[in-house]
C-alpha positions in Angstrom: -65.3 47.3 25.6 -61.8 47.3 24.3 -62.8 46.0 20.8 -66.0 48.7 20.9 -63.4 51.3 21.6 -61.0 50.4 18.6 -63.7 50.1 16.2 -65.4 53.4 17.4 -62.1 55.2 17.1 -61.5 53.8 13.5 -65.1 54.6 12.3 -65.0 58.0 13.9 -62.0 58.6 11.9 -63.5 58.0 8.5 -66.7 59.7 9.3 -64.6 62.6 10.1 -62.9 62.2 6.7 -65.3 62.2 4.6 -67.9 64.3 6.0 -66.8 67.3 4.6 -67.8 68.5 1.2 -68.3 65.3 0.4 -70.5 66.3 -2.9 -67.3 67.7 -4.8 -66.4 64.8 -7.2 -63.3 66.1 -9.0 -59.9 66.2 -7.2 -57.9 69.1 -7.5 -54.0 68.9 -6.8 -52.5 70.6 -4.1 -49.1 71.9 -4.3 -46.6 71.3 -1.4 -43.0 71.8 -0.8 -40.0 69.6 0.4 -38.0 70.5 3.3 -35.7 68.0 4.7 -33.7 70.5 7.1 -34.0 68.8 10.4 -35.9 70.6 13.4 -34.1 73.3 14.1 -34.7 73.6 17.6 -34.9 71.1 20.8 -35.5 71.0 24.5 -33.4 67.5 25.3 -29.9 69.5 24.9 -30.4 71.9 27.9 -33.2 73.3 30.1 -35.4 75.2 27.8 -36.2 75.0 23.6 -33.2 76.1 22.3 -31.5 76.3 18.8 -29.4 72.9 17.5 -27.1 75.1 16.1 -25.8 76.7 19.3 -26.3 73.7 21.6 -22.8 72.2 22.5 -24.0 68.5 22.2 -25.0 65.8 19.7 -28.6 66.1 19.0 -31.0 64.8 16.4 -35.0 65.6 16.3 -38.0 64.9 14.2 -41.1 67.2 13.9 -44.2 66.2 13.4 -44.0 67.2 9.4 -41.3 64.5 9.1 -43.2 62.0 11.4 -45.9 62.1 9.1 -44.2 62.4 5.8 -42.6 59.1 6.6 -45.7 57.6 8.2 -43.7 57.0 11.0 -46.2 55.2 13.8 -43.4 54.3 16.3 -40.2 54.9 18.0 -38.5 51.8 16.1 -39.4 53.4 13.2 -38.1 56.8 13.9 -34.8 55.7 15.3 -33.8 54.1 11.6 -32.9 57.8 10.5 -30.0 58.1 13.0 -26.9 56.2 12.7 -25.8 56.5 16.3 -29.2 54.6 17.4 -29.7 50.5 17.5 -32.1 48.2 19.2 -31.2 46.4 22.2 -33.6 43.5 23.0 -36.4 45.2 20.8 -38.6 42.4 20.6 -42.0 42.5 18.7 -44.8 42.6 20.7 -43.0 43.5 23.7 -41.2 47.3 24.8 -39.1 49.2 22.2 -35.8 49.5 23.8 -33.0 50.9 22.0 -28.8 52.1 22.4 -27.3 55.2 21.6 -23.5 55.0 20.5 -23.3 51.4 21.7 -24.7 52.0 25.4 -28.1 50.0 26.1 -30.5 52.5 27.6 -31.9 52.1 30.9 -36.0 51.8 30.8 -36.2 53.4 33.9 -34.6 56.6 33.2 -33.3 57.4 29.6 -36.9 57.6 28.4 -38.6 61.2 28.8 -41.9 63.0 28.6 -41.2 66.6 28.5 -38.1 65.4 30.1 -39.3 63.9 33.0 -38.5 60.1 33.2 -41.1 57.5 32.2 -40.7 53.8 31.8 -40.3 52.2 28.4 -41.8 49.1 29.3 -44.1 49.2 26.5 -44.4 51.2 23.1 -44.5 54.9 24.0 -47.2 56.3 21.6 -46.3 59.2 19.2 -49.9 60.2 18.4 -49.8 63.2 20.9 -46.3 63.8 20.5 -44.7 67.0 18.5 -41.2 66.1 18.2 -39.1 62.6 18.8 -35.8 64.4 20.5 -32.5 62.3 21.1 -29.2 63.5 22.9 -26.3 61.5 21.9 -24.2 61.2 24.8 -24.1 61.8 28.7 -27.1 63.6 30.3 -25.8 64.1 33.8 -26.5 67.9 34.1 -29.7 67.9 32.0 -31.5 64.8 33.1 -29.3 63.6 36.7 -29.7 59.8 36.3 -29.6 58.4 32.5 -27.9 55.7 31.0 -24.5 56.7 29.5 -26.0 56.5 25.9 -28.1 59.4 26.0 -31.7 60.1 26.5 -35.0 60.0 24.2 -37.5 62.7 24.8 -40.9 62.9 23.6 -42.4 66.5 23.5 -46.0 66.5 23.9 -48.3 68.4 21.2 -49.9 71.6 22.7 -53.3 73.3 21.9 -53.1 75.2 18.4 -53.6 78.8 17.6 -56.0 77.7 14.8 -58.3 75.0 14.2 -57.0 71.4 13.3 -58.8 68.5 12.1 -56.9 65.5 11.0 -58.0 62.2 10.4 -55.7 59.4 9.1 -56.1 55.6 8.3 -53.7 53.0 7.3 -53.4 49.4 6.2 -50.3 47.5 6.8 -48.9 44.2 6.4 -50.9 40.9 6.9 -54.1 43.3 7.3 -52.9 45.8 10.2 -55.4 48.5 10.2 -54.6 51.7 11.8 -56.7 54.8 12.8 -56.2 58.2 14.2 -57.6 61.6 14.9 -55.8 64.6 16.0 -57.8 67.9 16.8 -56.9 71.4 18.0 -57.8 74.8 18.5 -59.1 77.2 21.1 -62.4 77.6 22.8 -64.5 80.7 22.8 -62.7 82.0 25.5 -59.7 82.4 23.4 -57.6 81.9 26.7 -58.4 78.2 26.8 -56.9 75.7 24.2 -57.4 72.2 23.4 -55.4 69.3 21.7 -57.1 66.0 21.4 -55.5 62.6 20.0 -56.8 59.2 19.8 -55.6 56.0 17.8 -56.7 52.4 17.3 -54.8 49.5 15.6 -55.5 46.2 14.9 -52.3 44.3 15.0 -51.4 41.7 12.6 -47.5 41.4 12.8 -45.0 40.2 10.3 -44.5 37.5 12.7 -47.1 35.2 11.8 -49.0 34.9 15.0 -47.7 37.6 17.1 -50.9 39.6 16.8 -52.8 42.1 19.0 -54.5 45.6 19.7 -53.8 49.1 20.8 -55.9 51.9 21.9 -54.7 55.0 22.7 -56.4 58.6 23.7 -55.0 61.9 25.2 -55.6 65.7 25.8 -53.7 68.6 26.4 -55.2 72.1 27.6 -53.7 75.4 27.9 -54.8 78.2 30.3 -53.4 81.7 29.5 -54.3 83.1 33.0 -52.6 86.4 32.3 -50.1 87.8 29.8 -47.0 86.3 31.9 -48.7 83.0 33.2 -49.4 80.1 31.4 -51.0 76.9 33.0 -50.7 73.6 31.0 -52.2 69.9 31.7 -52.2 67.1 29.8 -53.2 63.2 30.1 -53.1 60.1 28.0 -54.1 56.4 28.4 -52.9 53.3 26.5 -53.9 50.0 26.4 -51.9 47.3 24.4 -52.4 43.7 23.9 -50.0 41.5 21.6 -48.2 38.2 21.7 -44.5 38.7 21.8 -42.3 37.2 19.5 -39.0 35.9 21.7 -35.4 35.6 19.9 -33.2 32.9 18.5 -30.3 31.4 20.9 -27.0 30.3 19.3 -26.8 26.6 18.1 -25.0 24.6 21.0 -24.1 28.0 22.0 -21.6 28.4 19.6 -22.9 29.1 15.9 -25.6 31.1 14.6 -29.0 29.7 13.5 -29.2 29.1 9.5 -32.2 28.4 7.6 -35.0 30.3 9.8 -37.5 32.8 9.0 -38.3 36.2 10.7 -41.8 35.2 10.2 -41.6 32.4 12.5 -43.1 32.7 16.2 -41.0 30.6 18.8 -44.2 31.7 21.1 -46.8 29.5 19.0 -48.9 27.5 21.7 -52.3 26.9 21.9 -51.7 28.4 25.7 -49.9 31.5 24.3 -51.4 35.0 25.6 -50.9 38.2 24.9 -48.6 40.4 27.0 -51.1 43.2 28.4 -50.3 46.6 29.3 -51.9 49.8 30.4 -50.1 52.7 30.9 -51.4 56.6 31.8 -49.4 60.0 32.4 -51.0 63.3 33.8 -48.6 66.2 33.2 -48.8 69.4 34.5 -46.4 72.6 33.8 -46.7 76.4 35.0 -44.7 78.8 33.6 -44.4 82.6 34.8 -42.6 85.7 33.2 -41.3 88.2 35.5 -40.2 90.3 33.1 -38.9 90.1 29.5 -35.2 88.7 30.9 -36.3 86.6 33.7 -39.0 83.2 34.0 -39.9 80.5 36.2 -41.6 77.1 35.7 -42.5 74.4 37.4 -43.4 71.1 35.5 -44.7 67.3 37.0 -45.6 64.2 35.6 -46.9 61.0 37.2 -47.1 57.9 35.1 -49.0 54.8 36.2 -47.8 51.3 34.3 -49.4 47.7 34.6 -48.5 44.7 32.9 -49.4 40.6 32.5 -46.8 39.3 30.9 -46.9 36.0 29.4 -44.7 34.0 27.1 -44.0 30.3 25.7 -40.4 31.2 26.7 -37.5 29.0 24.4 -34.5 28.6 26.7 -31.7 26.2 26.3 -31.4 22.5 25.0 -31.8 19.4 27.1 -32.1 16.9 24.3 -28.8 16.7 23.5 -26.0 15.1 25.4 -25.4 16.8 28.9 -27.4 19.9 27.1 -26.5 23.5 26.2 -27.9 26.8 28.8 -27.6 28.7 27.0 -28.2 27.3 23.3 -30.4 25.5 21.1 -29.8 21.5 20.0 -27.6 20.8 16.9 -31.1 19.8 15.0 -32.9 23.2 16.3 -34.5 21.9 19.8 -35.0 24.0 22.2 -36.6 23.7 25.5 -39.8 25.6 26.5 -40.9 27.2 29.5 -44.4 28.7 30.6 -43.4 32.1 31.8 -46.4 34.3 33.5 -45.4 37.8 35.5 -49.1 38.9 36.2 -49.9 42.2 37.9 -46.4 44.0 37.6 -47.0 47.8 38.3 -44.5 51.0 38.0 -45.7 54.2 39.3 -42.8 57.0 39.0 -43.2 60.6 39.5 -41.1 63.6 38.6 -41.2 66.9 39.5 -38.8 69.9 38.4 -38.8 73.7 39.2 -36.6 76.2 37.8 -35.6 79.7 37.5 -34.2 81.3 34.2 -32.8 84.6 33.5 -30.2 86.8 31.9 -28.1 89.3 33.2 -24.5 91.0 32.2 -21.6 91.3 34.1 -19.2 93.5 33.0 -18.6 92.3 28.9 -19.9 89.2 29.8 -23.2 88.1 29.3 -24.9 85.4 31.5 -28.0 82.9 31.0 -28.7 81.6 34.0 -30.3 78.4 35.1 -31.3 77.4 38.6 -33.6 74.6 39.6 -34.4 71.6 42.0 -35.8 68.1 41.1 -37.1 65.3 42.8 -38.3 62.0 41.4 -39.3 58.4 42.8 -40.2 55.0 41.2 -41.8 52.2 42.7 -42.0 48.9 41.4 -44.2 46.1 42.2 -44.3 42.4 41.0 -44.4 38.9 42.4 -42.5 35.8 42.1 -42.9 34.6 38.4 -44.0 31.2 37.2 -41.3 29.9 35.2 -41.8 26.2 34.5 -40.3 23.5 32.0 -43.1 22.1 30.1 -41.1 20.4 27.1 -39.3 20.9 24.1 -40.1 22.5 20.4 -38.2 23.2 16.9 -37.2 26.3 15.4 -38.0 24.7 12.0 -41.1 22.8 13.1 -43.1 23.7 15.9 -44.3 21.1 18.5 -47.5 21.7 20.5 -46.6 21.4 24.0 -49.4 21.5 26.7 -48.7 23.4 29.9 -47.5 21.4 33.1 -50.4 23.2 35.3 -53.2 25.6 34.4 -53.1 26.3 38.3 -49.9 28.1 38.6 -50.1 31.8 39.1 -47.8 34.8 40.0 -47.2 35.0 43.8 -48.4 37.7 45.6 -47.5 40.9 44.0 -46.0 43.4 46.4 -43.4 46.5 46.0 -40.1 45.3 45.6 -37.9 48.1 44.5 -38.0 51.8 45.0 -35.8 54.7 44.0 -35.7 58.4 45.3 -33.5 60.8 43.4 -33.2 64.5 44.6 -31.2 66.8 42.8 -29.9 70.7 42.4 -28.8 72.0 39.4 -27.2 75.2 37.9 -26.0 76.2 34.6 -24.6 79.8 33.4 -24.0 80.1 29.5 -21.6 82.9 29.3 -21.0 84.8 26.4 -17.4 85.9 26.5 -17.4 87.7 22.9 -19.1 87.6 19.8 -17.4 84.4 19.2 -17.0 82.6 22.3 -19.3 81.1 25.0 -18.6 79.2 27.6 -21.1 76.6 29.2 -20.8 75.5 32.8 -22.9 73.5 34.9 -23.2 71.0 37.4 -26.1 68.9 39.2 -25.7 67.2 42.6 -27.8 64.0 43.3 -28.9 62.3 46.0 -29.9 58.7 45.5 -31.7 56.4 47.8 -32.7 53.0 46.6 -34.6 49.9 48.6 -34.6 46.7 47.0 -36.2 42.8 47.9 -34.4 40.7 45.7 -35.7 37.6 46.8 -38.8 37.0 49.3 -36.5 34.9 52.1 -34.0 37.7 52.0 -33.7 41.0 53.9 -34.2 44.4 52.2 -31.0 46.0 51.0 -31.0 49.6 51.2 -28.6 51.9 49.9 -27.7 55.9 49.4 -25.4 57.6 47.5 -24.6 61.0 46.3 -23.0 62.3 43.0 -22.0 65.4 41.9 -22.2 65.9 38.0 -20.6 68.5 36.0 -20.6 69.7 32.3 -18.6 72.2 31.0 -18.4 73.2 27.1 -16.5 75.8 24.9 -18.1 77.1 21.7 -16.4 79.1 19.2 -18.6 80.6 16.6 -16.6 81.6 13.4 -19.6 83.0 11.7 -23.0 83.5 12.6 -24.1 80.0 11.3 -21.6 77.7 12.5 -20.4 76.6 16.1 -17.3 74.5 16.9 -17.5 73.3 20.5 -15.4 71.0 23.0 -17.2 69.6 26.1 -16.5 67.4 29.1 -19.4 65.7 31.2 -20.1 63.3 33.8 -23.1 61.0 33.8 -24.8 58.8 36.4 -26.9 55.6 35.9 -28.5 53.1 38.3 -26.8 49.5 38.5 -28.3 46.9 35.8 -30.5 44.2 37.6 -29.4 40.8 37.2 -31.3 39.0 34.5 -33.5 35.7 35.6 -31.4 32.3 35.7 -28.1 34.2 37.2 -27.2 33.1 40.5 -28.0 36.7 41.7 -30.8 37.1 40.1 -33.0 39.9 40.4 -30.4 41.9 42.6 -29.4 45.6 41.4 -25.9 46.4 41.0 -24.9 49.9 42.8 -25.1 53.1 40.9 -21.9 54.3 39.1 -20.6 57.0 37.0 -19.6 57.6 33.3 -17.4 60.0 31.7 -17.4 61.6 28.2 -15.3 64.0 26.3 -16.5 65.4 22.9 -15.6 67.5 20.1 -18.1 68.9 17.4 -19.0 71.4 15.0 -22.2 72.1 13.5 -23.1 74.6 10.7 -26.1 75.7 8.1 -25.0 76.3 4.6 -26.9 78.7 2.7 -30.0 78.0 4.6 -30.5 75.0 2.9 -27.9 72.2 4.6 -27.2 71.7 8.1 -24.4 69.5 9.0 -22.7 68.3 12.1 -20.1 66.0 13.4 -18.7 65.0 16.7 -15.9 63.0 17.8 -16.3 61.4 21.5 -14.7 59.1 24.0 -16.7 57.7 26.6 -16.3 55.3 29.5 -18.3 53.2 32.0 -18.1 50.0 34.3 -18.8 47.2 32.2 -21.8 44.9 33.3 -22.1 41.2 32.0 -22.8 37.8 33.3 -19.6 36.0 34.0 -18.6 32.5 33.6 -19.5 31.7 37.1 -23.2 32.7 36.1 -23.0 35.8 38.2 -24.2 39.4 36.9 -21.4 41.6 37.8 -19.5 44.9 37.2 -16.0 44.6 36.4 -13.8 46.5 34.3 -14.5 49.1 31.6 -16.0 49.3 28.3 -14.8 52.2 26.2 -16.5 53.8 23.4 -14.7 56.2 20.7 -16.3 57.5 17.5 -17.3 59.6 15.2 -20.8 60.9 14.0 -21.5 62.7 10.7 -24.9 63.9 9.6 -26.3 66.0 6.7 -30.1 67.3 5.9 -30.5 69.8 2.9 -31.7 70.1 -0.3 -29.5 69.5 -3.3 -31.8 71.2 -5.6 -35.3 72.7 -5.3 -36.9 69.3 -6.1 -34.3 67.1 -4.4 -33.8 66.5 -0.5 -31.6 64.2 1.3 -30.8 63.3 5.1 -27.5 61.4 5.7 -26.4 59.7 9.3 -23.3 57.9 10.0 -21.4 56.6 12.9 -18.1 54.7 13.1 -17.6 53.3 16.7 -14.6 51.5 18.5 -16.1 49.5 21.5 -14.0 47.7 23.6 -14.3 45.8 27.0 -10.8 45.9 29.3 -10.1 45.0 33.0 -12.1 42.6 33.7 -9.1 40.3 34.7 -10.7 37.7 32.2 -8.6 36.9 29.4 -11.8 35.3 27.5 -13.1 39.1 27.2 -10.3 42.0 27.9 -9.9 43.7 24.8 -12.9 42.0 23.0 -15.7 44.3 21.1 -18.6 45.0 23.3 -21.4 43.1 22.2 -24.4 44.4 19.9 -22.4 47.2 18.6 -21.2 47.6 14.9 -18.2 49.3 14.0 -20.2 51.2 11.4 -23.7 52.1 10.8 -25.5 54.3 8.4 -28.4 55.6 7.0 -29.6 57.7 4.1 -32.9 59.2 2.7 -33.3 61.1 -0.6 -36.8 62.7 -1.5 -37.8 63.8 -5.0 -40.5 66.0 -5.8 -41.8 65.2 -9.3 -41.9 68.5 -11.1 -43.9 67.1 -13.9 -46.8 66.0 -11.4 -47.4 68.8 -8.9 -47.9 67.1 -5.4 -46.3 63.8 -6.0 -43.0 63.0 -4.0 -40.7 60.1 -4.2 -38.1 58.9 -1.4 -35.8 56.1 -1.1 -34.0 54.6 2.2 -30.8 52.9 2.6 -29.7 51.4 6.3 -26.4 50.1 6.4 -25.2 48.0 9.4 -21.7 46.5 10.2 -21.2 43.1 11.8 -21.4 42.8 15.5 -20.4 40.5 18.3 -22.7 38.6 20.1 -21.4 37.7 23.6 -18.7 39.0 25.7 -16.3 36.6 24.5 -16.7 37.5 20.9 -17.3 33.4 20.0 -20.1 34.6 17.4 -20.3 37.6 15.3 -23.5 38.6 13.2 -23.2 39.6 9.8 -23.7 43.1 8.5 -26.5 44.0 6.3 -28.0 46.7 3.9 -31.7 47.5 3.8 -33.4 49.2 1.2 -36.9 51.0 0.9 -38.8 52.9 -1.3 -41.9 55.6 -0.7 -44.1 58.1 -2.2 -46.7 60.4 -1.3 -49.4 62.6 -3.5 -51.1 65.4 -1.9 -54.4 66.8 -3.5 -57.6 68.5 -2.7 -60.4 65.6 -2.6 -64.0 66.9 -1.9 -62.5 70.0 -0.3 -60.0 68.5 1.9 -56.3 68.6 2.1 -55.8 65.0 1.4 -52.1 62.9 1.4 -52.0 59.4 -0.1 -48.8 57.5 1.3 -47.3 54.3 0.3 -44.3 52.4 1.5 -42.3 49.3 1.3 -39.4 48.7 3.9 -37.0 45.9 2.9 -37.7 45.9 -0.4 -35.4 43.1 -1.5 -36.6 40.9 1.5 -32.9 40.4 3.0 -32.9 38.5 6.2 -30.8 40.0 8.8 -30.4 39.9 12.5 -31.0 43.3 13.7 -30.7 42.7 17.3 -28.5 41.0 19.8 -28.6 40.8 23.3 -27.1 39.3 26.5 -30.4 39.6 28.6 -32.0 36.3 29.7 -28.9 34.3 28.4 -28.3 35.9 24.9 -30.8 36.1 22.1 -30.8 37.5 18.5 -33.7 39.3 17.1 -34.3 38.8 13.2 -35.4 42.0 11.4 -38.7 42.5 9.7 -39.0 40.7 5.8 -40.5 43.2 3.1 -43.4 45.2 4.3 -45.9 47.2 2.8 -48.2 50.2 4.2 -50.6 52.4 2.3 -52.3 55.5 4.3 -54.4 58.5 3.7 -54.4 61.4 5.7 -57.5 63.9 5.7 -57.0 67.8 6.8 -60.2 69.5 7.0 
């Protein structure tokens, strides 16, 4: 059934693409412009769609046109254009996980669909998303509980005012085939609109053997009940099945592996099975306008997630001396475990209601927001299978039979639940044409229940926090803003990883603090620039020398972010992003970690894109991408340092009218010089290194009809 659906979507996309005016034999060129000023509005910085220039926060946003122009199919590809975002155990075939400003995002709270939390335990699809937004820094006022690095928000596509018909087909490395449809418009009764998206992929990863498939379908509907009342509904479902690619550990727990290939699959066993996930959303939003100055809205989202997780898991070395745990043997041998966790389920639900309006008190103008929010999450899982089955080698894969084919995950039951209730208020006060004061607070009450181990009692906890946020904005000119802000954030405690003495136990929630000074401006309507200096603090969570996952001491991240997007000439556009970061851990009482660098955080990261519309060939655009990441510490004691790297990529697109259809042909090569690099390191599960992709290619065609 799944294979039939995949090929049906592919066939439908091809049929739609070539069904309109196919008799036309001579192509004609379509003239297109280049626009690389970033999306000018975003939702993620506050409680409504607002101009980036007037929002006192560090925000980046990629709109639909930019996602299409760069053939971005997933969040991993989108984040490479923001230097403040890095990978955080972003394993091929598993879940896309990121860090912002050096803080790993929380899978449960840091990823948002239309500003309501959804889990990031599998790839979040982009086919039905209009914008990919990132708030860099604390989001306590905007989101309540969220990781300190910030939040990623996926803005759902809505029905279009005019008819939209678009099909895309793409071929990538090792024969990956991708196809997608995007259909939108209004019904005969113009009060009703629709947006339908569908996609299918036959995945052939650059990691040889980490293959799989994905199918996705979504629908969004609008009903303009009256000129003042709008009801919106959206639903989607995705199935993904792919073999995951585990990372590498240090040799003898002290040195980086050498001579390895990014294409090698350490999960390569005859009994290896793919990680199988199903995820669905049902969203609802109602908006009502009382008058031109006041409106109200209620939005909600229900998410369903299910996963069957299988891995031939590499961990440790028992073939040398007394062994290394974690770590691989001197010759590259590693112990191999049969890991299975089937039937995992997560069912978060969120709802938010708010009233917004404008009023004046004397010479001061107020933009008020007040609201209530509720969120709950239930996690169900069983006792996983984790059996030693033998050993293999990073240079020469050895076939190892499983110990027993009869071992299965223990009974699945609810093991963790969270409830979050909050009330929030914000007042944006325009004090004069030059000064505005943003002041707000969110009061949050949390309840958490957890059953870490079946032979232990349930652990229950209640906490409450007030999360203030204040910012002063100065506008020296219409298109320039200078701001200073102070904010508090709140995050759930981390969950002790597998093989620690307190595995599966969640730490208590904790507060984080941030101060930020920034400037944003628009130059001649052609160049958007921004800069921010920030200082962030939160408790340090790590596995200590006693193999216990703890929160002790503090990690402090101080840095500067710079970005610019615009046009140098009528034909030359560019986008630049840079982050310099000093991330240090202190106060643990452990001399092996105090004063050391935080893991997986480079001191400098930058990315640049230039795009040239070739004047001599109308419709032809060429681009080049450069990425740089400085070195980073592998572990809290900084015993191993992962080297820096530069990556280059090149692309091009050609727009023409083919058979009466607006057609865009695109081609890209990433990591053009085939540079081996460790793109991601993590302390999760004992500490792993994940190699980045080698040279990869893609060719696509988009048909708009």
